[in-house]
C-alpha positions, 0 to 999 in steps of 0.5 A: 698945533692944538689951537690950529686943529681946534680953530679948524674944527670950530670953523667947519662946525659953524660953516655946516650949521650956516649951510642948512640951518632950520630957522625960527618960525619954520613949520614942519608937516609930515608923518612917519610909520613903522611895523614890527613883530616881537615875542611876547613872553606869554606862551608861544605868542608872537605879537605885531604892531603897526603905527602911523603918525602925522606930525606938526611942528614949529621951530621956536628958535633956530634948529629947535622944533616943538609939536604934536604927533597924533597917530594910530597904533594897532597891536595884536597877537594870535588871540586878540588885537586892539588899537590906540589913538595916540596923542604925543607931543615932541621936541627935536633939536637939529645938528647940521652935518652937511648941506643935505644931512641933519641929525636930530635927537627927539623926545616925545610922550603922551597918552593913548586911548584904547579900543579895549572896553574898560581901558584907562588911558595908556602912557607912552614915552619915546627917545630917539635919534633920526636923520633928515636927508634933504631931497630939496630945500623943503622936503626931507626923508627921515629915518629914525630909531626910537626906543619906546616905553609903553604902558598899555594898562593891565588889560593887555599884559602880553603887550611888550612895554619896551621896544626898539622901533625904526620909523620911516617918514617924510617931512615938509618944511615951510618957510625954510631958506635955501 
């Protein structure tokens, strides 16, 4: 009985991968955004953030994309605000759940360059899990939960350095087969 169940699971897994495989040499173009408010821990200040990112990726092998997600990050509180231009790179691997849904873990990290006058480059690292809900064979709506570790430098100690994020975006996949 155990062999039958294992074989059935294997056949279903292979079939679902074959239905919506994102193939090598496919390009991914799109973007994401998120906004949030959080308590800073400094006085009674609340801080806010707004982040918009473009994305450009390339599938180096089936289901594995590497790329860059340049973006704009605005952070502020009751007293001040600043913006960063961010330049992270990313990697994603897709697991196909059905013909219309794929799950992916994503890792990204890079540098941020701030509007603060004497600022050094910042470092950021995000790890997340997202889903692609295929609208058609080339376009997907992608919600993604990320945990962000951000080092904005010593000039802005009130910035929360570790925050959970929910990002929403759309991606267009070029050269994807139906």
